[in-house]
Biopython code that builds the backbone (N, CA, C, O; Angstrom):
import numpy as np
from Bio.PDB.StructureBuilder import StructureBuilder

atoms = [
    (1, "MET", "N", (30.447, 51.840, 14.134)),
    (1, "MET", "CA", (30.909, 50.943, 12.623)),
    (1, "MET", "C", (31.669, 49.305, 13.516)),
    (1, "MET", "O", (30.897, 48.380, 13.264)),
    (2, "GLU", "N", (32.464, 48.974, 14.100)),
    (2, "GLU", "CA", (32.478, 47.588, 14.765)),
    (2, "GLU", "C", (30.778, 46.661, 14.704)),
    (2, "GLU", "O", (30.529, 45.493, 14.406)),
    (3, "GLU", "N", (30.029, 47.608, 15.058)),
    (3, "GLU", "CA", (28.700, 46.676, 15.254)),
    (3, "GLU", "C", (28.428, 46.740, 14.086)),
    (3, "GLU", "O", (27.574, 45.857, 13.999)),
    (4, "ARG", "N", (28.601, 47.373, 12.601)),
    (4, "ARG", "CA", (27.819, 46.915, 11.354)),
    (4, "ARG", "C", (29.148, 45.821, 10.693)),
    (4, "ARG", "O", (28.745, 45.529, 9.567)),
    (5, "THR", "N", (29.968, 45.402, 10.831)),
    (5, "THR", "CA", (30.690, 44.884, 10.602)),
    (5, "THR", "C", (30.589, 43.690, 11.645)),
    (5, "THR", "O", (31.376, 42.821, 11.269)),
    (6, "LEU", "N", (30.029, 43.358, 12.637)),
    (6, "LEU", "CA", (29.933, 42.371, 13.712)),
    (6, "LEU", "C", (28.109, 41.888, 12.865)),
    (6, "LEU", "O", (28.181, 40.747, 12.411)),
    (7, "SER", "N", (26.923, 42.431, 12.674)),
    (7, "SER", "CA", (25.877, 42.013, 12.595)),
    (7, "SER", "C", (25.663, 41.559, 11.062)),
    (7, "SER", "O", (24.754, 40.802, 10.717)),
    (8, "LEU", "N", (26.987, 42.336, 9.844)),
    (8, "LEU", "CA", (27.027, 41.768, 8.895)),
    (8, "LEU", "C", (27.928, 40.099, 9.119)),
    (8, "LEU", "O", (27.891, 38.991, 8.584)),
    (9, "LEU", "N", (28.304, 40.430, 9.670)),
    (9, "LEU", "CA", (29.266, 38.852, 9.606)),
    (9, "LEU", "C", (28.572, 37.978, 10.435)),
    (9, "LEU", "O", (29.021, 36.844, 10.265)),
    (10, "ALA", "N", (27.132, 38.015, 11.758)),
    (10, "ALA", "CA", (26.339, 36.939, 11.776)),
    (10, "ALA", "C", (25.621, 37.198, 10.799)),
    (10, "ALA", "O", (25.008, 36.177, 10.484)),
    (11, "GLU", "N", (25.352, 38.134, 10.084)),
    (11, "GLU", "CA", (23.962, 37.432, 8.555)),
    (11, "GLU", "C", (25.016, 36.261, 7.998)),
    (11, "GLU", "O", (24.917, 35.034, 7.969)),
    (12, "GLN", "N", (26.222, 37.309, 7.504)),
    (12, "GLN", "CA", (26.264, 35.755, 6.697)),
    (12, "GLN", "C", (26.616, 34.246, 6.976)),
    (12, "GLN", "O", (26.603, 33.307, 6.180)),
    (13, "ILE", "N", (26.952, 34.260, 8.390)),
    (13, "ILE", "CA", (27.292, 33.223, 8.887)),
    (13, "ILE", "C", (25.298, 32.462, 9.271)),
    (13, "ILE", "O", (24.955, 31.401, 8.749)),
    (14, "GLY", "N", (25.024, 32.689, 9.534)),
    (14, "GLY", "CA", (22.906, 32.478, 8.962)),
    (14, "GLY", "C", (22.992, 32.550, 7.970)),
    (14, "GLY", "O", (22.324, 31.530, 7.800)),
    (15, "GLN", "N", (23.312, 32.953, 6.628)),
    (15, "GLN", "CA", (22.877, 32.392, 5.162)),
    (15, "GLN", "C", (24.409, 31.621, 4.741)),
    (15, "GLN", "O", (24.775, 31.548, 3.568)),
    (16, "LEU", "N", (25.041, 31.190, 5.643)),
    (16, "LEU", "CA", (26.347, 29.820, 4.495)),
    (16, "LEU", "C", (25.004, 28.699, 6.128)),
    (16, "LEU", "O", (24.247, 27.795, 5.772)),
    (17, "HIS", "N", (25.065, 28.944, 6.954)),
    (17, "HIS", "CA", (24.791, 27.509, 7.586)),
    (17, "HIS", "C", (23.227, 27.193, 6.907)),
    (17, "HIS", "O", (23.106, 25.999, 6.630)),
    (18, "ALA", "N", (22.166, 27.920, 6.628)),
    (18, "ALA", "CA", (21.196, 27.622, 5.976)),
    (18, "ALA", "C", (21.292, 26.668, 4.747)),
    (18, "ALA", "O", (20.640, 25.635, 4.590)),
    (19, "GLN", "N", (22.278, 27.228, 3.854)),
    (19, "GLN", "CA", (22.487, 27.254, 2.465)),
    (19, "GLN", "C", (23.090, 26.024, 3.333)),
    (19, "GLN", "O", (22.037, 25.498, 3.693)),
    (20, "THR", "N", (24.085, 25.269, 3.871)),
    (20, "THR", "CA", (24.836, 24.290, 3.974)),
    (20, "THR", "C", (23.505, 22.965, 4.898)),
    (20, "THR", "O", (23.583, 21.740, 4.797)),
    (21, "GLN", "N", (22.868, 23.424, 5.378)),
    (21, "GLN", "CA", (21.853, 22.773, 5.946)),
    (21, "GLN", "C", (20.648, 21.836, 5.212)),
    (21, "GLN", "O", (19.984, 20.820, 5.424)),
    (22, "ARG", "N", (20.797, 22.674, 4.415)),
    (22, "ARG", "CA", (19.691, 22.559, 2.728)),
    (22, "ARG", "C", (20.660, 21.945, 1.930)),
    (22, "ARG", "O", (20.530, 20.729, 2.077)),
    (23, "ALA", "N", (21.446, 22.167, 1.260)),
    (23, "ALA", "CA", (21.854, 20.693, 1.028)),
    (23, "ALA", "C", (22.690, 19.504, 1.773)),
    (23, "ALA", "O", (23.060, 18.463, 1.229)),
    (24, "ALA", "N", (22.941, 19.930, 3.319)),
    (24, "ALA", "CA", (23.156, 18.208, 3.789)),
    (24, "ALA", "C", (21.904, 17.822, 3.798)),
    (24, "ALA", "O", (21.766, 16.725, 4.338)),
    (25, "ALA", "N", (20.599, 18.469, 3.271)),
    (25, "ALA", "CA", (19.312, 17.574, 3.613)),
    (25, "ALA", "C", (19.000, 17.041, 2.670)),
    (25, "ALA", "O", (18.239, 16.101, 2.898)),
    (26, "GLN", "N", (19.379, 17.291, 1.040)),
    (26, "GLN", "CA", (18.796, 16.685, -0.195)),
    (26, "GLN", "C", (20.054, 15.579, -0.249)),
    (26, "GLN", "O", (19.763, 14.755, -1.116)),
    (27, "GLN", "N", (20.922, 15.366, 0.162)),
    (27, "GLN", "CA", (22.625, 14.611, 0.040)),
    (27, "GLN", "C", (21.739, 13.765, 1.107)),
    (27, "GLN", "O", (22.361, 12.820, 1.592)),
    (28, "VAL", "N", (20.923, 13.864, 1.386)),
    (28, "VAL", "CA", (20.566, 12.353, 3.128)),
    (28, "VAL", "C", (19.272, 11.928, 2.673)),
    (28, "VAL", "O", (18.833, 10.823, 2.989)),
    (29, "ASN", "N", (18.584, 12.792, 1.898)),
    (29, "ASN", "CA", (17.957, 12.157, 1.189)),
    (29, "ASN", "C", (18.024, 11.449, -0.056)),
    (29, "ASN", "O", (17.208, 10.632, -0.483)),
    (30, "TYR", "N", (18.986, 11.814, -0.543)),
    (30, "TYR", "CA", (18.835, 10.712, -1.850)),
    (30, "TYR", "C", (19.127, 9.840, -1.404)),
    (30, "TYR", "O", (18.435, 8.823, -1.347)),
    (31, "TRP", "N", (20.655, 10.024, -0.784)),
    (31, "TRP", "CA", (21.212, 8.326, -0.219)),
    (31, "TRP", "C", (19.692, 7.969, 0.737)),
    (31, "TRP", "O", (19.407, 6.811, 1.044)),
    (32, "LEU", "N", (19.366, 8.415, 0.879)),
    (32, "LEU", "CA", (18.138, 7.363, 1.753)),
    (32, "LEU", "C", (16.972, 6.688, 0.320)),
    (32, "LEU", "O", (16.301, 5.657, 0.291)),
    (33, "THR", "N", (17.112, 7.597, -0.532)),
    (33, "THR", "CA", (16.387, 6.791, -1.985)),
    (33, "THR", "C", (16.967, 5.358, -2.155)),
    (33, "THR", "O", (16.614, 4.191, -1.986)),
    (34, "VAL", "N", (18.492, 6.363, -2.757)),
    (34, "VAL", "CA", (19.339, 4.946, -3.288)),
    (34, "VAL", "C", (19.126, 3.717, -2.424)),
    (34, "VAL", "O", (18.813, 2.638, -2.926)),
    (35, "ARG", "N", (19.317, 3.907, -0.988)),
    (35, "ARG", "CA", (19.523, 2.753, -0.125)),
    (35, "ARG", "C", (18.065, 1.643, 0.116)),
    (35, "ARG", "O", (18.017, 0.514, 0.603)),
    (36, "ASN", "N", (16.720, 2.737, -0.589)),
    (36, "ASN", "CA", (15.458, 1.960, -0.558)),
    (36, "ASN", "C", (15.301, 1.830, -1.968)),
    (36, "ASN", "O", (14.154, 1.404, -2.108)),
    (37, "TRP", "N", (15.824, 1.963, -3.083)),
    (37, "TRP", "CA", (15.820, 1.419, -4.198)),
    (37, "TRP", "C", (16.446, 0.093, -3.463)),
    (37, "TRP", "O", (15.984, -0.827, -2.788)),
    (38, "LEU", "N", (17.310, 0.349, -3.785)),
    (38, "LEU", "CA", (18.479, -1.254, -3.345)),
    (38, "LEU", "C", (17.775, -1.874, -2.360)),
    (38, "LEU", "O", (17.205, -2.832, -2.882)),
    (39, "ILE", "N", (17.542, -1.815, -1.269)),
    (39, "ILE", "CA", (16.869, -2.887, -0.989)),
    (39, "ILE", "C", (15.696, -3.402, -1.222)),
    (39, "ILE", "O", (15.395, -4.552, -0.902)),
    (40, "GLY", "N", (15.057, -2.721, -1.707)),
    (40, "GLY", "CA", (13.387, -3.286, -2.738)),
    (40, "GLY", "C", (14.143, -3.559, -3.827)),
    (40, "GLY", "O", (13.397, -3.576, -4.807)),
    (41, "TRP", "N", (15.045, -3.737, -4.067)),
    (41, "TRP", "CA", (15.894, -4.946, -5.682)),
    (41, "TRP", "C", (16.484, -6.156, -5.021)),
    (41, "TRP", "O", (15.754, -7.060, -5.427)),
    (42, "HIS", "N", (17.451, -6.733, -4.179)),
    (42, "HIS", "CA", (17.206, -7.487, -3.841)),
    (42, "HIS", "C", (15.871, -7.902, -2.683)),
    (42, "HIS", "O", (16.305, -8.799, -1.961)),
    (43, "ILE", "N", (14.984, -7.681, -2.442)),
    (43, "ILE", "CA", (14.003, -7.690, -1.710)),
    (43, "ILE", "C", (13.677, -8.733, -2.924)),
    (43, "ILE", "O", (13.912, -9.941, -2.918)),
    (44, "ALA", "N", (12.996, -7.864, -4.105)),
    (44, "ALA", "CA", (12.940, -8.078, -5.088)),
    (44, "ALA", "C", (13.770, -9.376, -5.858)),
    (44, "ALA", "O", (13.069, -10.385, -5.942)),
    (45, "GLU", "N", (14.634, -9.458, -6.217)),
    (45, "GLU", "CA", (15.615, -9.901, -6.816)),
    (45, "GLU", "C", (15.244, -11.637, -6.188)),
    (45, "GLU", "O", (14.673, -12.500, -6.855)),
    (46, "TYR", "N", (15.660, -11.772, -5.016)),
    (46, "TYR", "CA", (14.955, -12.462, -4.141)),
    (46, "TYR", "C", (13.950, -13.397, -4.272)),
    (46, "TYR", "O", (14.082, -14.572, -4.614)),
    (47, "GLU", "N", (12.521, -12.570, -3.863)),
    (47, "GLU", "CA", (11.148, -12.737, -3.879)),
    (47, "GLU", "C", (10.320, -13.976, -5.775)),
    (47, "GLU", "O", (9.410, -14.698, -6.183)),
    (48, "GLN", "N", (12.014, -13.095, -6.225)),
    (48, "GLN", "CA", (11.102, -13.689, -8.237)),
    (48, "GLN", "C", (12.560, -14.859, -7.681)),
    (48, "GLN", "O", (12.890, -15.075, -8.847)),
    (49, "GLY", "N", (13.109, -15.307, -7.244)),
    (49, "GLY", "CA", (14.170, -16.633, -7.649)),
    (49, "GLY", "C", (13.185, -17.878, -7.539)),
    (49, "GLY", "O", (13.767, -18.956, -7.421)),
    (50, "GLY", "N", (11.759, -17.921, -7.557)),
    (50, "GLY", "CA", (10.434, -18.861, -7.512)),
    (50, "GLY", "C", (9.904, -18.734, -6.936)),
    (50, "GLY", "O", (10.018, -17.692, -6.291)),
    (51, "SER", "N", (8.703, -19.771, -6.586)),
    (51, "SER", "CA", (7.487, -19.666, -6.069)),
    (51, "SER", "C", (7.380, -19.739, -4.852)),
    (51, "SER", "O", (6.524, -19.129, -4.212)),
    (52, "ASP", "N", (8.509, -20.739, -4.211)),
    (52, "ASP", "CA", (8.510, -20.515, -3.012)),
    (52, "ASP", "C", (8.814, -19.990, -1.957)),
    (52, "ASP", "O", (8.519, -20.220, -0.784)),
    (53, "ARG", "N", (9.845, -18.771, -2.789)),
    (53, "ARG", "CA", (10.990, -18.419, -2.067)),
    (53, "ARG", "C", (9.805, -16.356, -2.310)),
    (53, "ARG", "O", (10.047, -15.256, -1.814)),
    (54, "ALA", "N", (8.901, -16.721, -3.062)),
    (54, "ALA", "CA", (7.924, -15.400, -2.819)),
    (54, "ALA", "C", (7.573, -15.094, -2.048)),
    (54, "ALA", "O", (7.733, -14.041, -1.431)),
    (55, "GLU", "N", (6.486, -16.697, -1.733)),
    (55, "GLU", "CA", (5.618, -16.893, 0.478)),
    (55, "GLU", "C", (7.294, -16.368, 1.112)),
    (55, "GLU", "O", (7.680, -15.590, 1.986)),
    (56, "TYR", "N", (7.610, -16.808, 0.634)),
    (56, "TYR", "CA", (9.144, -17.231, 2.445)),
    (56, "TYR", "C", (9.448, -15.415, 2.232)),
    (56, "TYR", "O", (9.262, -14.695, 3.213)),
    (57, "GLY", "N", (9.899, -14.811, 0.942)),
    (57, "GLY", "CA", (9.854, -13.230, 0.750)),
    (57, "GLY", "C", (8.983, -12.974, 1.819)),
    (57, "GLY", "O", (9.464, -12.787, 2.936)),
    (58, "GLU", "N", (7.534, -12.929, 1.604)),
    (58, "GLU", "CA", (6.606, -11.914, 1.913)),
    (58, "GLU", "C", (6.692, -11.920, 4.253)),
    (58, "GLU", "O", (6.471, -11.047, 5.092)),
    (59, "ARG", "N", (7.271, -13.920, 4.366)),
    (59, "ARG", "CA", (7.163, -14.290, 6.199)),
    (59, "ARG", "C", (7.972, -13.479, 6.200)),
    (59, "ARG", "O", (7.634, -12.552, 6.936)),
    (60, "LEU", "N", (9.750, -13.196, 5.330)),
    (60, "LEU", "CA", (10.826, -12.025, 5.977)),
    (60, "LEU", "C", (10.423, -10.656, 6.051)),
    (60, "LEU", "O", (10.464, -9.775, 6.910)),
    (61, "CYS", "N", (10.216, -10.709, 5.450)),
    (61, "CYS", "CA", (9.546, -9.099, 5.640)),
    (61, "CYS", "C", (8.878, -8.804, 6.872)),
    (61, "CYS", "O", (9.481, -8.017, 7.600)),
    (62, "ARG", "N", (7.867, -9.207, 7.251)),
    (62, "ARG", "CA", (7.151, -8.926, 8.263)),
    (62, "ARG", "C", (8.532, -9.516, 9.449)),
    (62, "ARG", "O", (8.989, -8.753, 10.300)),
    (63, "SER", "N", (8.973, -10.808, 9.299)),
    (63, "SER", "CA", (9.949, -10.578, 10.365)),
    (63, "SER", "C", (10.505, -10.139, 10.677)),
    (63, "SER", "O", (10.779, -10.143, 11.877)),
    (64, "TRP", "N", (11.281, -9.181, 9.474)),
    (64, "TRP", "CA", (12.398, -8.089, 9.437)),
    (64, "TRP", "C", (11.745, -7.016, 9.985)),
    (64, "TRP", "O", (12.660, -6.478, 10.609)),
    (65, "ARG", "N", (10.514, -6.180, 10.209)),
    (65, "ARG", "CA", (10.250, -6.082, 11.317)),
    (65, "ARG", "C", (10.194, -5.654, 12.483)),
    (65, "ARG", "O", (10.269, -4.539, 12.998)),
    (66, "GLY", "N", (10.049, -6.696, 12.846)),
    (66, "GLY", "CA", (11.213, -7.269, 14.275)),
    (66, "GLY", "C", (12.211, -6.636, 14.950)),
    (66, "GLY", "O", (12.351, -5.774, 15.818)),
    (67, "SER", "N", (13.163, -7.697, 13.928)),
    (67, "SER", "CA", (14.677, -7.970, 13.986)),
    (67, "SER", "C", (15.238, -7.141, 13.901)),
    (67, "SER", "O", (16.268, -7.121, 14.575)),
    (68, "CYS", "N", (14.760, -5.341, 12.591)),
    (68, "CYS", "CA", (15.720, -4.490, 12.329)),
    (68, "CYS", "C", (15.187, -2.658, 12.924)),
    (68, "CYS", "O", (15.589, -1.565, 12.525)),
    (69, "THR", "N", (13.891, -3.106, 14.272)),
    (69, "THR", "CA", (13.667, -1.965, 14.659)),
    (69, "THR", "C", (14.842, -1.271, 15.156)),
    (69, "THR", "O", (14.662, -0.057, 15.247)),
    (70, "ALA", "N", (16.074, -1.709, 15.528)),
    (70, "ALA", "CA", (17.006, -0.778, 16.497)),
    (70, "ALA", "C", (17.623, -0.659, 15.154)),
    (70, "ALA", "O", (18.838, -0.581, 15.330)),
    (71, "SER", "N", (17.285, -0.602, 13.678)),
    (71, "SER", "CA", (18.596, 0.152, 13.206)),
    (71, "SER", "C", (18.083, 2.358, 13.081)),
    (71, "SER", "O", (17.215, 3.191, 13.342)),
    (72, "LYS", "N", (18.878, 2.239, 12.738)),
    (72, "LYS", "CA", (18.821, 4.012, 13.378)),
    (72, "LYS", "C", (17.924, 4.259, 11.496)),
    (72, "LYS", "O", (18.372, 3.978, 10.384)),
    (73, "GLY", "N", (17.319, 4.538, 11.679)),
    (73, "GLY", "CA", (16.757, 5.593, 10.460)),
    (73, "GLY", "C", (16.259, 4.586, 9.778)),
    (73, "GLY", "O", (16.386, 4.853, 8.583)),
    (74, "SER", "N", (15.607, 3.265, 9.976)),
    (74, "SER", "CA", (14.676, 2.439, 8.953)),
    (74, "SER", "C", (13.585, 2.405, 9.608)),
    (74, "SER", "O", (13.124, 1.265, 9.676)),
    (75, "GLN", "N", (12.776, 3.467, 10.295)),
    (75, "GLN", "CA", (11.505, 4.030, 9.982)),
    (75, "GLN", "C", (11.160, 2.597, 10.308)),
    (75, "GLN", "O", (10.946, 1.837, 9.365)),
    (76, "ASN", "N", (11.058, 1.990, 11.992)),
    (76, "ASN", "CA", (10.746, 0.431, 12.716)),
    (76, "ASN", "C", (10.632, -0.669, 12.188)),
    (76, "ASN", "O", (9.857, -1.619, 12.293)),
    (77, "GLY", "N", (12.489, -0.147, 10.944)),
    (77, "GLY", "CA", (12.524, -1.202, 10.852)),
    (77, "GLY", "C", (11.354, -1.870, 9.504)),
    (77, "GLY", "O", (11.570, -2.947, 8.948)),
    (78, "ASP", "N", (10.287, -1.077, 9.216)),
    (78, "ASP", "CA", (9.335, -1.652, 8.046)),
    (78, "ASP", "C", (9.831, -1.397, 6.709)),
    (78, "ASP", "O", (9.708, -0.311, 6.144)),
    (79, "PHE", "N", (10.498, -2.607, 6.122)),
    (79, "PHE", "CA", (10.877, -2.651, 4.714)),
    (79, "PHE", "C", (10.175, -2.882, 3.364)),
    (79, "PHE", "O", (10.432, -2.697, 2.174)),
    (80, "THR", "N", (9.026, -3.443, 4.211)),
    (80, "THR", "CA", (7.669, -3.893, 3.366)),
    (80, "THR", "C", (7.242, -3.349, 2.442)),
    (80, "THR", "O", (6.424, -3.947, 1.743)),
    (81, "SER", "N", (7.733, -1.742, 2.044)),
    (81, "SER", "CA", (7.163, -1.358, 0.871)),
    (81, "SER", "C", (8.866, -1.751, -0.102)),
    (81, "SER", "O", (8.941, -1.711, -1.330)),
    (82, "ALA", "N", (9.836, -2.040, 0.667)),
    (82, "ALA", "CA", (11.208, -1.968, -0.013)),
    (82, "ALA", "C", (11.134, -2.568, -1.466)),
    (82, "ALA", "O", (11.835, -2.282, -2.436)),
    (83, "ALA", "N", (10.107, -3.469, -1.365)),
    (83, "ALA", "CA", (9.986, -3.662, -2.561)),
    (83, "ALA", "C", (9.142, -3.752, -3.783)),
    (83, "ALA", "O", (9.205, -4.392, -4.833)),
    (84, "SER", "N", (8.297, -2.847, -3.246)),
    (84, "SER", "CA", (7.598, -2.338, -4.551)),
    (84, "SER", "C", (8.433, -1.193, -5.366)),
    (84, "SER", "O", (8.498, -0.875, -6.553)),
    (85, "PHE", "N", (8.888, -0.844, -4.463)),
    (85, "PHE", "CA", (9.590, 1.422, -4.354)),
    (85, "PHE", "C", (10.134, 0.516, -5.683)),
    (85, "PHE", "O", (9.134, 0.402, -6.392)),
    (86, "THR", "N", (11.268, -0.179, -6.339)),
    (86, "THR", "CA", (11.601, -0.330, -7.625)),
    (86, "THR", "C", (10.436, -1.645, -8.543)),
    (86, "THR", "O", (11.289, -2.287, -9.155)),
    (87, "GLY", "N", (9.636, -2.025, -8.753)),
    (87, "GLY", "CA", (8.579, -2.349, -9.555)),
    (87, "GLY", "C", (9.146, -3.560, -9.322)),
    (87, "GLY", "O", (9.752, -4.058, -8.373)),
    (88, "PRO", "N", (8.679, -4.069, -10.844)),
    (88, "PRO", "CA", (8.728, -5.387, -10.902)),
    (88, "PRO", "C", (10.306, -5.419, -12.313)),
    (88, "PRO", "O", (10.625, -4.809, -13.334)),
    (89, "THR", "N", (10.835, -6.562, -11.433)),
    (89, "THR", "CA", (12.521, -6.105, -12.970)),
    (89, "THR", "C", (12.783, -7.779, -13.626)),
    (89, "THR", "O", (13.779, -8.379, -14.030)),
    (90, "ARG", "N", (11.350, -8.122, -13.482)),
    (90, "ARG", "CA", (11.914, -9.270, -14.583)),
    (90, "ARG", "C", (10.092, -9.556, -14.999)),
    (90, "ARG", "O", (9.776, -10.389, -15.849)),
]
sb = StructureBuilder()
sb.init_structure("model")
sb.init_model(0)
sb.init_chain("A")
sb.init_seg("    ")
for serial, (resi, resn, name, xyz) in enumerate(atoms, 1):
    if name == "N":
        sb.init_residue(resn, " ", resi, " ")
    sb.init_atom(name, np.array(xyz, "f"), 0.0, 1.0, " ", f" {name:<3s}", serial, name[0])
structure = sb.get_structure()
């Protein structure tokens, strides 16, 4: 009888772990999407500040790749697609 109770407890803990792990992954995905959208918005706003800034913004994205490689979770600092993520703002 004690083994059945222990087995049920282990199963419930396993289910709880799986549910909370899924919820955590969904939240991480949500906040990474928000982060990428905001980065893209900032880049697009900066690029649209003037034609010279658009060219400079393109060069800036390339240079970020080198300087952001140490950022945890930034996929090697490649934010070049983040600006297209938001689409045109004007």
